[in-house]
C-alpha positions, 0 to 999 in steps of 0.5 A: 615102176617107183619113178617117182622115186628115181630122183632121191634114189642116189641119196637113198643108196648113199644114206643106206651105205653110211648107216650100213657103215656106221652099224658095222663100225658100231659092232667092231668097236663093241667087240673090240671094247668087250674084249678089252674089258674082260682081259683089263681089269685095272685093279691092283691089291693095296699093301695094306687095309691100314697106313703104317700110323693106323698099323702102329695104333692097331698094335696098340689097341690090340695090347689094351683090348684083345682080351675083351674086344674084337678090333675091326678097322676100316668098317663102313659106318652104314655097317654101324649105324641105321637111319630111322628116317623111312620116307628119306632113307637113301638120302640119310643112308648115303650120307653115312654109308660111303663114310669108314671108321679107322677102328671099331671095338666090338664086346667079345661076350655080346658082340655089340659096339662098344667104341668108334675110334678115329685116329687124327693123323695130319689129314684131319687138319684140313678144313673138309676132314674137320667138317667131316669130323664135326659131321661125324660126331653129330651123327654118332651122337644122334645114333648114341655111338660112343666116337673118340679122335685120337691124336696119337699116331 
């Protein structure tokens, strides 16, 4: 009936078996990895949202501003500042959204952002961090938001 296929039949059979085994292996691997991913979440709670020096500074800010301001810590810059360039919105948004500010003072009465504070600890001595701080300063100046760098720890 299909005698012209007879010479390639063993090759076709071998290829079919290999493809079949590959599919079975893929299904088994997916089942195992799905089961592991459902039971394996590689996360743990941090001790605090602030470093010890940030905690100490937070207490000082509370003493100075608790009556008039809310004090928020580790706030994403994208929650405070927006981009005006709608054409390149995501380009500029991505530049600010992953950056966080150590402390944000918000007026209790108006709920307006009053000041951003970056606590400059030893990590701000690196060249990369200094460049980040300069860039952050330019962003805040352009947006009309006060940014203070405090060297106390």
